[in-house]
C-alpha positions as CSV (number, residue, x, y, z in Angstrom):
1,M,-2.4,26.0,-7.1
2,S,-1.4,22.7,-5.6
3,Y,-2.1,19.7,-7.7
4,L,-4.4,17.9,-4.5
5,R,-6.5,20.6,-3.4
6,F,-10.1,20.8,-2.1
7,D,-12.0,23.7,-1.6
8,K,-14.6,24.4,1.1
9,A,-17.5,23.2,-1.0
10,Q,-16.3,20.0,-1.1
11,M,-14.7,20.1,2.1
12,T,-17.7,21.1,4.1
13,N,-20.0,18.2,2.2
14,L,-19.4,15.5,4.7
15,E,-21.1,12.7,2.0
16,E,-18.4,13.6,-0.4
17,V,-15.5,14.1,1.7
18,L,-15.6,11.4,4.5
19,P,-14.8,8.7,1.9
20,K,-11.5,10.6,1.2
21,E,-8.4,9.3,3.4
22,V,-5.1,10.6,3.9
23,L,-2.3,8.7,4.5
24,R,1.1,9.6,6.0
25,S,4.1,7.3,7.5
26,N,7.5,7.7,8.7
27,R,9.6,5.2,6.8
28,S,9.7,2.9,9.7
29,G,6.5,1.3,9.8
30,A,4.3,3.6,11.8
31,Y,1.9,5.8,10.1
32,S,-0.8,8.6,10.8
33,C,-4.1,8.3,8.4
34,S,-7.7,9.6,9.0
35,T,-10.2,11.6,6.5
36,L,-9.4,14.6,5.1
37,V,-11.7,16.4,7.7
38,D,-9.8,14.4,10.6
39,C,-12.8,12.4,11.4
40,N,-11.5,8.6,11.8
41,T,-13.9,6.3,10.0
42,R,-12.0,3.1,10.5
43,K,-10.5,1.3,13.5
44,Y,-7.1,1.5,11.5
45,H,-7.2,5.5,11.6
46,G,-5.0,7.5,14.1
47,L,-3.0,10.2,14.7
48,L,0.1,8.4,15.8
49,V,-0.3,4.7,14.8
50,V,3.1,2.7,15.6
51,P,4.5,-0.7,15.9
52,V,5.1,-2.1,19.3
53,P,7.1,-5.2,18.8
54,E,7.1,-5.7,22.9
55,L,3.9,-6.5,22.7
56,D,3.2,-8.2,19.2
57,D,3.7,-7.9,15.5
58,E,0.7,-5.4,14.6
59,N,0.4,-1.6,14.8
60,H,-1.1,0.2,17.7
61,V,-2.7,3.4,17.9
62,L,-1.7,5.4,20.4
63,L,-2.9,9.1,19.8
64,S,-6.1,8.6,17.8
65,S,-6.9,12.3,17.1
66,L,-6.1,15.8,18.8
67,D,-9.0,18.6,18.6
68,A,-8.1,21.8,18.2
69,T,-10.2,25.0,19.8
70,V,-10.2,28.7,18.5
71,I,-11.1,30.9,21.7
72,Q,-11.8,34.5,21.4
73,H,-13.5,36.6,23.6
74,G,-14.7,33.5,26.0
75,A,-16.6,32.2,22.7
76,E,-14.9,28.4,21.7
77,F,-14.9,27.0,18.4
78,N,-13.9,23.4,18.2
79,L,-12.4,22.8,14.8
80,G,-12.7,18.6,15.3
81,L,-15.2,16.0,14.1
82,H,-16.2,12.9,15.6
83,K,-18.8,10.3,14.7
84,Y,-21.3,8.9,17.4
85,A,-23.7,6.0,17.4
86,G,-26.8,7.1,16.0
87,G,-25.2,9.2,12.8
88,H,-24.5,12.2,14.8
89,F,-21.3,14.4,14.1
90,S,-20.0,16.8,16.8
91,P,-18.3,19.2,17.3
92,R,-18.9,19.5,13.4
93,G,-15.5,21.4,13.3
94,H,-15.5,20.9,9.3
95,K,-17.7,23.7,8.8
96,Y,-14.8,26.1,9.3
97,I,-12.5,24.5,7.0
98,R,-11.7,26.8,3.7
99,E,-9.4,24.5,2.0
100,F,-7.2,21.6,2.1
101,D,-4.0,20.7,0.1
102,S,-1.4,18.3,0.2
103,L,1.3,19.6,-1.9
104,Q,4.1,18.9,0.5
105,V,2.2,17.9,3.5
106,P,-1.6,17.9,4.6
107,T,-2.2,21.4,5.4
108,T,-5.9,22.1,6.3
109,T,-7.0,26.2,6.6
110,Y,-9.9,27.2,8.8
111,R,-12.0,30.3,8.9
112,V,-13.6,31.2,12.3
113,G,-15.4,34.8,11.8
114,G,-12.1,36.9,11.2
115,V,-9.8,34.1,12.4
116,I,-7.8,32.0,10.1
117,L,-5.9,29.1,11.1
118,K,-3.5,27.0,9.1
119,R,-2.7,23.2,10.4
120,E,0.2,21.4,8.7
121,Q,0.8,18.0,9.5
122,M,3.9,15.5,9.1
123,F,5.5,12.7,10.3
124,Q,9.2,12.7,11.0
125,H,11.1,10.4,9.2
126,F,12.3,7.2,10.8
127,E,10.9,8.6,14.3
128,N,7.6,7.4,15.8
129,R,6.7,11.1,16.1
130,I,3.7,12.9,14.4
131,I,4.4,16.8,14.3
132,I,1.6,19.3,13.8
133,R,2.5,23.1,13.3
134,Y,-0.4,25.7,13.8
135,T,-0.1,29.0,12.4
136,L,-2.3,32.1,13.3
137,V,-2.4,33.5,9.8
138,D,-4.9,36.3,11.0
139,A,-6.8,37.4,14.0
140,H,-8.2,40.7,14.9
141,S,-8.3,40.2,19.0
142,E,-6.2,37.9,21.3
143,T,-6.6,34.6,20.5
144,T,-6.0,31.3,22.7
145,L,-5.7,27.7,21.0
146,R,-6.5,24.6,23.1
147,L,-5.3,21.1,22.1
148,Q,-7.3,18.2,23.3
149,P,-6.0,14.7,22.6
150,F,-7.9,11.4,22.5
151,L,-6.0,8.2,23.4
152,A,-6.5,4.6,22.6
153,F,-3.1,2.8,23.2
154,R,-4.9,-0.5,21.6
155,S,-4.2,-2.6,18.5
156,V,-5.3,-1.5,15.4
157,R,-7.5,-4.6,15.1
158,E,-8.9,-4.2,18.7
159,F,-11.2,-1.4,20.2
160,T,-10.9,0.3,23.5
161,H,-13.4,0.8,25.9
162,E,-14.2,2.6,29.1
163,N,-12.4,0.9,31.9
164,A,-11.0,1.0,35.3
165,Q,-7.5,-0.7,34.5
166,A,-6.3,2.7,32.2
167,S,-4.0,4.5,34.0
168,R,-4.9,8.2,34.4
169,E,-1.2,8.9,35.7
170,Y,0.9,11.7,33.9
171,H,4.2,13.4,34.0
172,H,5.3,16.6,33.2
173,V,8.0,16.9,30.5
174,Q,9.6,20.4,28.8
175,N,6.2,22.0,28.0
176,G,4.2,18.9,27.4
177,I,3.3,15.6,29.6
178,R,4.2,12.2,29.2
179,T,1.5,9.7,29.9
180,C,0.9,5.5,29.5
181,M,-2.7,3.7,29.7
182,Y,-2.0,0.3,30.0
183,P,1.8,-1.9,31.1
184,G,3.9,-3.1,28.4
185,Y,3.0,0.0,26.4
186,P,5.6,2.9,25.5
187,D,5.4,6.4,27.2
188,L,3.5,9.0,25.0
189,Y,5.1,12.2,24.8
190,M,3.1,15.2,23.9
191,Q,4.9,19.0,23.7
192,V,4.6,21.9,22.4
193,N,7.5,24.6,21.5
194,K,5.8,27.2,23.7
195,E,5.1,27.5,27.3
196,N,1.5,26.6,27.9
197,E,-1.0,25.3,30.4
198,F,-1.6,21.6,30.6
199,V,-5.2,21.4,32.4
200,F,-5.8,17.8,33.5
201,R,-9.4,17.0,33.0
202,P,-9.8,13.3,32.7
203,D,-12.8,12.1,30.6
204,W,-13.6,9.0,28.6
205,Y,-15.7,10.0,25.1
206,R,-18.0,7.1,24.5
207,G,-19.8,5.5,21.8
208,L,-17.7,6.9,18.8
209,E,-18.6,5.0,15.8
210,Y,-16.5,3.9,12.3
211,P,-18.6,3.7,9.8
212,K,-16.3,1.8,7.3
213,E,-16.1,-0.9,10.0
214,Q,-19.9,-1.2,9.7
215,E,-19.6,-1.6,6.2
216,R,-17.2,-4.5,6.5
217,G,-19.3,-6.1,9.0
218,Y,-17.5,-6.0,12.0
219,A,-17.7,-4.1,15.4
220,S,-17.7,-0.2,14.9
221,N,-17.8,1.4,18.5
222,E,-15.1,2.4,20.7
223,D,-14.6,4.8,23.9
224,L,-11.5,7.0,23.8
225,Y,-9.6,8.7,26.8
226,V,-9.1,12.3,27.1
227,P,-6.7,13.5,30.1
228,G,-7.2,16.9,29.6
229,Y,-5.8,19.7,27.0
230,F,-3.2,22.2,26.4
231,E,-3.8,25.6,26.1
232,F,-1.7,28.5,25.1
233,S,-2.0,32.2,23.5
234,I,-1.1,32.6,20.0
235,R,-0.5,35.9,17.9
236,K,-1.2,36.6,14.2
237,G,1.2,35.5,12.4
238,E,2.6,33.1,15.1
239,S,3.4,29.3,14.5
240,V,3.4,27.1,17.3
241,V,4.3,23.2,17.0
242,F,2.9,20.5,18.4
243,A,4.6,16.9,18.9
244,A,3.5,13.7,19.9
245,G,5.9,10.6,19.8
246,L,7.7,7.7,22.0
247,K,10.7,10.0,23.0
248,E,10.9,13.2,24.7
249,V,12.2,16.6,22.2
250,N,13.7,19.4,23.2
251,T,10.8,21.8,22.4
252,D,13.2,24.6,21.3
253,T,14.1,22.4,18.0
254,L,10.8,21.8,17.4
255,A,10.0,24.9,14.7
256,E,13.4,23.9,13.2
257,L,12.3,20.3,12.8
258,A,8.9,21.2,11.2
259,D,10.9,23.3,9.0
260,F,13.3,20.5,8.0
261,E,10.7,17.8,7.4
262,L,8.6,20.1,5.4
263,K,11.6,21.0,2.7
264,V,12.6,17.5,2.4
265,R,9.3,16.5,1.3
266,T,9.0,16.1,-2.8
267,P,6.1,18.1,-3.8
268,R,3.0,16.2,-5.1
269,D,2.6,18.9,-8.0
270,N,1.6,16.4,-10.8
271,F,0.6,12.7,-11.3
272,Y,3.9,11.1,-11.4
273,N,5.4,12.9,-8.3
274,T,2.9,12.1,-6.4
275,L,3.0,8.6,-7.3
276,V,6.8,8.7,-6.3
277,N,5.7,9.9,-2.7
278,S,3.1,7.1,-2.4
279,A,5.8,4.7,-3.3
280,H,8.0,5.8,-0.7
281,Q,5.6,4.9,1.9
282,F,6.0,1.1,1.0
283,I,9.8,1.1,1.7
284,I,10.5,0.9,5.4
285,H,13.5,0.8,7.4
286,R,13.1,-1.6,10.8
287,E,15.7,-3.5,12.9
288,H,18.8,-2.8,10.3
289,E,16.9,-4.1,7.6
290,D,14.7,-2.5,4.6
291,Y,11.3,-4.0,3.5
292,V,8.6,-3.3,1.2
293,L,5.1,-3.3,3.1
294,A,2.6,-4.6,0.7
295,G,-0.2,-2.1,1.6
296,Y,-1.6,0.1,4.3
297,P,-3.2,0.2,6.6
298,W,-3.1,-3.8,7.7
299,F,-0.9,-5.6,5.1
300,K,2.8,-6.9,6.4
301,C,5.9,-7.4,4.1
302,R,4.7,-10.5,2.0
303,A,7.3,-12.0,-0.3
304,R,5.7,-12.1,-3.8
305,D,4.3,-8.7,-3.4
306,M,7.6,-7.4,-2.6
307,F,9.1,-9.0,-5.5
308,V,6.5,-7.6,-7.9
309,S,6.3,-4.3,-6.6
310,L,10.1,-3.6,-6.0
311,P,11.1,-2.7,-9.5
312,G,8.3,0.0,-10.1
313,L,8.7,1.2,-6.6
314,T,12.5,2.2,-6.8
315,L,14.4,1.9,-10.4
316,T,11.4,3.8,-12.2
317,N,12.9,6.8,-10.2
318,N,16.5,5.9,-10.4
319,E,16.4,4.9,-6.7
320,V,19.0,1.8,-7.3
321,A,20.5,2.0,-3.8
322,K,16.8,1.6,-2.6
323,F,16.2,-1.4,-4.6
324,E,19.4,-2.9,-3.6
325,S,19.0,-2.4,0.2
326,V,15.4,-4.3,0.0
327,M,17.1,-7.0,-2.3
328,Q,20.0,-7.2,0.4
329,T,17.0,-8.0,3.0
330,A,15.0,-10.2,0.1
331,E,18.1,-12.2,-0.5
332,K,18.8,-13.3,3.2
333,A,15.0,-14.3,3.2
334,I,15.6,-16.5,-0.2
335,R,19.1,-17.9,0.8
336,E,17.6,-18.9,4.3
337,F,14.5,-20.7,2.6
338,I,16.6,-22.6,0.3
339,A,18.6,-23.7,3.2
340,G,15.5,-24.7,5.3
341,T,16.5,-22.6,8.1
342,P,14.0,-20.4,10.0
343,L,13.9,-16.8,8.6
344,S,15.7,-14.2,10.4
345,V,13.9,-11.3,8.7
346,S,10.2,-10.4,8.9
347,V,9.3,-11.7,5.4
348,T,6.2,-13.6,5.1
349,E,5.0,-15.9,2.7
350,M,8.4,-17.0,1.5
351,E,6.9,-20.8,0.9
352,H,4.5,-19.8,-1.9
353,P,5.5,-21.9,-5.2
354,D,6.0,-18.5,-7.3
355,V,7.9,-16.6,-5.2
356,L,11.0,-17.4,-6.2
357,L,10.0,-17.2,-10.2
358,W,8.9,-13.7,-9.1
359,A,12.4,-13.0,-7.4
360,V,14.0,-14.0,-10.9
361,W,11.5,-11.4,-12.8
362,C,12.9,-8.9,-9.9
363,I,16.2,-9.2,-10.6
364,Q,15.8,-9.4,-14.3
365,Q,14.0,-5.9,-14.2
366,Y,17.5,-4.6,-12.6
367,G,19.4,-5.6,-15.3
368,S,16.9,-4.4,-18.1
369,M,16.6,-1.0,-16.2
370,V,20.0,-0.8,-14.7
371,S,22.5,-2.8,-16.6
372,K,23.2,-6.4,-17.3
373,E,26.6,-5.9,-16.0
374,A,25.6,-4.4,-12.7
375,C,22.8,-7.2,-12.5
376,I,25.5,-10.1,-12.9
377,K,27.6,-8.7,-10.5
378,K,25.5,-8.5,-7.9
379,Y,22.7,-10.9,-8.4
380,G,24.4,-13.6,-10.8
381,S,25.3,-16.3,-8.2
382,L,21.8,-15.9,-6.0
383,L,20.1,-16.2,-9.9
384,C,22.1,-19.6,-10.5
385,E,21.5,-20.9,-6.8
386,I,17.5,-20.2,-7.3
387,M,17.5,-22.1,-10.6
388,D,19.5,-24.9,-9.7
389,W,17.7,-25.4,-6.5
390,L,14.2,-25.1,-8.2
391,E,15.2,-27.7,-11.1
392,Q,16.8,-30.0,-8.5
393,G,13.2,-30.3,-6.8
394,G,14.4,-28.4,-3.7
395,H,11.0,-26.8,-3.3
396,P,8.3,-28.4,-1.5
397,N,5.6,-27.2,-3.7
398,L,7.0,-26.8,-7.1
399,R,8.0,-29.5,-9.2
400,V,9.7,-29.4,-12.5
401,M,7.9,-32.1,-14.6
402,S,9.4,-34.3,-17.3
403,N,7.5,-32.2,-19.7
404,G,9.3,-29.3,-18.7
405,L,6.6,-27.4,-17.2
406,V,6.3,-26.7,-13.3
407,Y,3.4,-28.3,-11.1
408,S,2.0,-27.1,-7.6
409,E,-0.6,-28.6,-5.3
410,G,-3.4,-26.0,-4.7
411,R,-6.4,-28.0,-3.6
412,E,-6.2,-27.6,0.0
413,K,-3.9,-24.3,0.6
414,A,-4.0,-21.3,-1.9
415,V,-0.8,-21.2,-3.5
416,T,-1.4,-18.5,-6.1
417,W,-2.2,-14.6,-5.7
418,M,-5.8,-15.6,-5.9
419,N,-5.8,-16.4,-2.2
420,S,-9.1,-16.2,-0.6
421,T,-10.7,-18.7,1.3
422,A,-13.8,-19.6,2.9
423,G,-13.9,-22.8,5.8
424,G,-10.3,-22.9,5.1
425,R,-9.6,-24.2,1.7
426,P,-9.4,-21.8,-1.4
427,I,-12.3,-20.1,-3.0
428,V,-10.6,-20.7,-6.3
429,P,-8.8,-23.9,-6.0
430,R,-6.2,-23.4,-8.8
431,T,-3.8,-26.2,-8.7
432,G,-1.8,-28.3,-11.0
433,Y,-0.4,-26.6,-13.9
434,I,-1.0,-23.0,-13.3
435,V,-0.6,-20.6,-16.0
436,E,1.3,-17.7,-14.6
437,F,3.8,-20.1,-12.7
438,N,4.7,-21.7,-16.1
439,C,4.8,-18.3,-17.8
440,L,7.2,-17.1,-15.0
441,W,9.1,-20.3,-15.6
442,Y,9.7,-20.2,-19.0
443,N,10.7,-16.3,-18.5
444,A,13.3,-17.3,-16.1
445,L,14.6,-20.3,-17.9
446,M,15.6,-17.9,-20.6
447,F,17.1,-15.2,-18.7
448,S,18.9,-17.5,-16.6
449,A,20.2,-18.9,-19.6
450,D,21.1,-15.4,-21.0
451,V,23.3,-14.6,-17.9
452,C,25.0,-18.0,-17.6
453,R,26.1,-17.5,-21.3
454,S,27.3,-13.9,-20.2
455,M,28.9,-15.6,-17.1
456,R,30.7,-18.0,-19.5
457,K,28.8,-21.0,-17.9
458,R,27.9,-22.2,-21.1
459,K,27.3,-25.8,-20.4
460,R,24.4,-24.9,-17.9
461,S,23.2,-22.1,-20.3
462,R,22.6,-24.7,-22.9
463,E,21.0,-27.2,-20.4
464,L,18.6,-24.2,-19.4
465,E,17.6,-23.1,-23.2
466,Q,16.9,-27.0,-23.6
467,L,14.8,-26.9,-20.7
468,A,13.0,-23.7,-21.7
469,E,12.6,-25.7,-25.2
470,R,10.8,-28.7,-23.4
471,C,8.8,-25.9,-21.5
472,A,7.7,-24.1,-24.5
473,A,6.8,-27.2,-26.5
474,S,4.4,-28.1,-23.9
475,F,2.9,-25.0,-22.7
476,V,1.0,-24.4,-26.0
477,P,-1.0,-27.8,-26.2
478,M,-1.4,-27.5,-22.0
479,F,-2.8,-23.9,-22.0
480,F,-3.7,-22.8,-25.4
481,N,-7.4,-23.8,-26.0
482,E,-9.6,-23.8,-29.2
483,F,-11.1,-20.3,-28.5
484,G,-7.6,-18.8,-28.9
485,Y,-7.1,-17.9,-25.0
486,L,-5.3,-19.8,-22.1
487,C,-6.8,-22.0,-19.7
488,D,-6.2,-20.6,-16.0
489,Y,-4.8,-24.1,-14.9
490,C,-5.0,-27.9,-15.8
491,V,-4.9,-31.0,-13.8
492,D,-5.5,-34.4,-14.0
493,G,-6.8,-34.3,-17.6
494,Y,-9.1,-31.1,-16.6
495,R,-8.5,-27.7,-18.1
496,D,-10.1,-24.4,-16.4
497,Y,-11.8,-22.9,-19.1
498,E,-12.7,-19.6,-17.1
499,V,-11.3,-16.4,-18.3
500,R,-9.0,-14.8,-15.8
501,P,-6.0,-12.1,-16.3
502,N,-3.5,-14.7,-15.2
503,M,-2.8,-15.4,-18.8
504,I,-1.4,-11.8,-19.7
505,F,1.9,-12.8,-18.1
506,A,2.5,-15.0,-21.2
507,V,2.4,-12.0,-23.3
508,A,4.0,-9.4,-20.9
509,L,7.2,-10.9,-19.6
510,D,10.3,-10.3,-21.8
511,Y,10.3,-14.3,-23.1
512,S,7.2,-15.9,-24.2
513,P,6.4,-19.9,-25.0
514,L,3.8,-18.3,-27.6
515,D,4.1,-16.9,-31.0
516,M,3.1,-13.7,-32.0
517,K,-0.1,-14.8,-33.4
518,Q,-0.8,-16.5,-30.4
519,Q,0.3,-13.7,-27.9
520,K,-2.3,-11.0,-30.1
521,S,-5.2,-13.5,-29.5
522,V,-4.6,-13.8,-25.8
523,L,-4.2,-10.0,-25.7
524,D,-7.5,-9.5,-27.3
525,Y,-9.4,-11.7,-25.2
526,C,-8.1,-9.7,-22.2
527,T,-9.2,-6.6,-23.9
528,K,-12.5,-7.7,-24.8
529,E,-13.7,-9.7,-21.5
530,L,-11.4,-8.2,-18.6
531,S,-10.2,-4.8,-19.3
532,T,-11.6,-2.0,-17.7
533,P,-10.8,1.6,-16.5
534,K,-9.3,0.3,-13.2
535,G,-7.5,-2.7,-14.2
536,L,-8.0,-6.3,-15.3
537,R,-11.1,-7.9,-14.1
538,S,-10.2,-11.3,-12.3
539,L,-13.1,-13.0,-13.7
540,S,-14.8,-12.3,-16.7
541,P,-18.5,-11.3,-16.5
542,K,-19.7,-14.1,-19.0
543,S,-18.7,-16.5,-16.2
544,G,-21.9,-18.0,-13.9
545,A,-19.2,-17.3,-10.8
546,Y,-18.8,-13.3,-11.7
547,N,-19.3,-11.4,-8.3
548,P,-17.7,-8.1,-9.3
549,M,-18.6,-6.0,-6.2
550,Y,-16.5,-6.2,-3.3
551,V,-18.8,-4.9,-0.2
552,G,-20.8,-6.4,2.7
553,P,-19.2,-8.8,5.4
554,Q,-16.1,-10.5,5.2
555,T,-17.5,-13.9,3.8
556,Q,-19.4,-12.0,1.0
557,R,-16.1,-10.1,0.4
558,D,-14.1,-13.2,0.5
559,Y,-16.0,-14.8,-2.5
560,A,-16.1,-11.7,-4.4
561,Y,-12.1,-10.8,-4.0
562,H,-11.3,-12.7,-7.3
563,Q,-14.4,-13.4,-8.9
564,G,-14.7,-10.1,-11.0
565,T,-13.0,-7.3,-9.1
566,A,-10.7,-5.4,-11.0
567,W,-6.9,-5.1,-9.9
568,P,-4.5,-2.3,-11.0
569,W,-1.1,-4.1,-11.0
570,L,-2.3,-6.5,-13.6
571,A,-3.2,-3.5,-15.9
572,G,0.5,-2.5,-15.5
573,F,1.1,-5.9,-17.2
574,Y,-1.7,-5.7,-19.8
575,M,-0.3,-2.1,-20.8
576,E,3.1,-3.5,-21.1
577,A,1.7,-6.3,-23.3
578,C,-0.2,-4.0,-25.3
579,L,3.0,-1.7,-26.0
580,K,4.9,-4.8,-27.0
581,V,2.1,-6.4,-29.5
582,Y,1.1,-3.4,-31.1
583,K,3.7,-0.7,-30.4
584,M,3.4,2.8,-31.3
585,S,-0.4,2.1,-32.3
586,R,-1.5,1.7,-28.7
587,L,0.4,4.7,-27.1
588,S,-2.7,6.9,-27.1
589,Y,-5.1,3.9,-25.9
590,V,-2.3,3.4,-23.3
591,D,-2.2,7.1,-22.1
592,R,-6.3,7.0,-22.1
593,L,-5.6,4.2,-19.6
594,L,-3.6,6.0,-17.1
595,V,-5.9,8.8,-16.9
596,G,-8.1,6.5,-15.1
597,Y,-5.4,6.0,-12.5
598,E,-4.9,9.7,-12.1
599,E,-8.2,10.4,-11.4
600,E,-8.4,7.7,-8.6
601,L,-5.6,9.9,-6.6
602,F,-8.6,12.3,-5.7
603,Y,-10.9,9.5,-4.2
604,H,-10.4,6.8,-1.5
605,C,-7.1,7.7,-0.4
606,I,-5.7,10.8,-1.9
607,G,-2.4,10.5,-3.4
608,T,-2.4,6.6,-3.7
609,I,-4.0,3.6,-5.6
610,P,-6.5,1.2,-3.4
611,E,-5.9,-2.4,-3.5
612,L,-8.7,-3.2,-5.9
613,F,-11.9,-1.9,-7.8
614,D,-15.3,-3.1,-8.4
615,G,-15.4,-4.7,-11.8
616,N,-18.7,-3.2,-12.5
617,P,-19.1,0.6,-12.9
618,P,-18.5,2.9,-11.6
619,F,-15.7,1.0,-10.6
620,S,-15.3,2.0,-7.0
621,G,-12.0,1.4,-5.0
622,R,-12.1,-1.0,-2.5
623,G,-10.2,-2.6,0.2
624,A,-6.7,-1.5,1.7
625,I,-6.4,2.3,1.1
626,S,-2.6,2.1,-0.6
627,F,-1.5,-0.9,-2.4
628,A,2.3,-1.4,-3.1
629,M,1.6,-3.6,-6.3
630,N,-0.4,-1.0,-7.8
631,V,1.4,2.1,-7.6
632,S,4.4,0.1,-8.6
633,G,2.6,-1.2,-11.8
634,I,1.5,2.2,-12.7
635,M,4.8,4.1,-12.3
636,R,6.5,1.4,-14.4
637,I,4.1,2.0,-17.3
638,V,4.4,5.7,-16.9
639,K,8.1,5.4,-17.7
640,L,7.8,3.3,-20.4
641,L,5.6,5.4,-22.1
642,D,8.0,8.3,-21.5
643,K,10.5,6.1,-23.1
644,Y,8.2,5.3,-26.2
645,N,7.5,9.2,-26.1
646,T,11.2,9.9,-26.8
647,Y,11.4,7.7,-30.0
């Protein structure tokens, strides 16, 4: 039985199944995403969603969906499903679904009377092409299959509506057509690996509604253009392949191509393998460079997310080459930022003051999980260059103060991962001496000192150790308060006493400025006030500003974003801290926490972890449907548990 499997009772219950989404990508930035019943509920959903760099840096929905209709004895059974204004669903093809599973690729089995039809969907690796294979498992009479494409040709951030400017022109290609609705867009090739009849019957389907956009307080209606349909006979036991992409394909090779794409998939047959599949979707290759997407469907490559995520997404699965290829891109971004030249790679937010500190941590993980020798050989000079530049005051918003701590200005612009804003200003104005910045700084100093010592740079090693000693001596009186936890930030004599999860890094990182008693106290505070089954809360429920439900219009969600919502990536560091402080006695506790994340693979977007969760029960998943830092954090803990269990 498949690990990610949903039966008929679940698939025919729209209330249960519509919130469940499925995502597939092609490792080049394009993706295919919808609900399990192929009813689009977001403007980001689509069967073929691709970047169009000639237009902008956004993804664009070209092929929104593809309705299949089974025809027998003149009777038509449409297997599609769309939601229209007023809460109406049509044509309600979900009632024919017998089961859905995602062992290797999303596979839906339909039953219409004596007809059993299997639909397998896959994205071709490194090509902007979606492949769908239909197999007629059983039928007792002649059967015809009709495929009806719904086209959008618009940005994921916009909607399309019926208009006279949309081109209805199309051209025949091998067993299919090519068409393009608007100038500037690439041609869309839709082909079948079997002779078929394309019936040109252009029409607009009006008033499709996307409930997820309604929930977020956005516009939610659009019209989609249907140029016509492909129709062909299909025999019992026969498989027919449909492909939609930006290049024409030899249809004689489509069956073989589908077999190959199916064969190279890692089966999603357990918790860890499913996470590995999810991790692969974040690593993308574009314009000769490798990147880490922060998340789907709307995030791009963000520097902080890249460095936090990269070790867990790659090294936990022994994919050292992938780590190194992404770091090659990241190293270009780092050196260009230090040199003050425009970035030649598509990495955003390099200017944030903690980014280079996370880069050092990322390199540190490589040394720990691969080897110290390999780390020094590949990244030793880069590490030294980063630390020299930071210590010499090169960063415009990360100053090394005389007390050894680092200081950042964050009143006017959000500079930490807690980056939600209102009216252009940070909702959580963390500024001055920021706790996780200084945890990362101390860890970077100690790690760099060790690397320099191994590189026989003894003088530099001692200088870094002395600076680390000064940092540690200042850290405790600055942040450790009389209640036994760490203040979140300190500025101009003010100490922020809000209980937030950023203090967990003082325990989880390899090097800590706290003694073991202080580490235990901080960890216990996180356990008592911040821990949930889905991650650490971003704020304690005891705070008057606690706002745990990430729902409603954008402004309402912005104010909740970091004021009580739970974040799994922080739980990764929390579980690491538990094992570091309590060792073997916390194994069963950490193991139980992981169960909560395994359950999540069957909700929200199946097989992956969403961006955040509500801070209160039932801890519903919210935000982006798949988030790199979260998947990475859980993968690191799964591997860490394996290491403990082998002792």
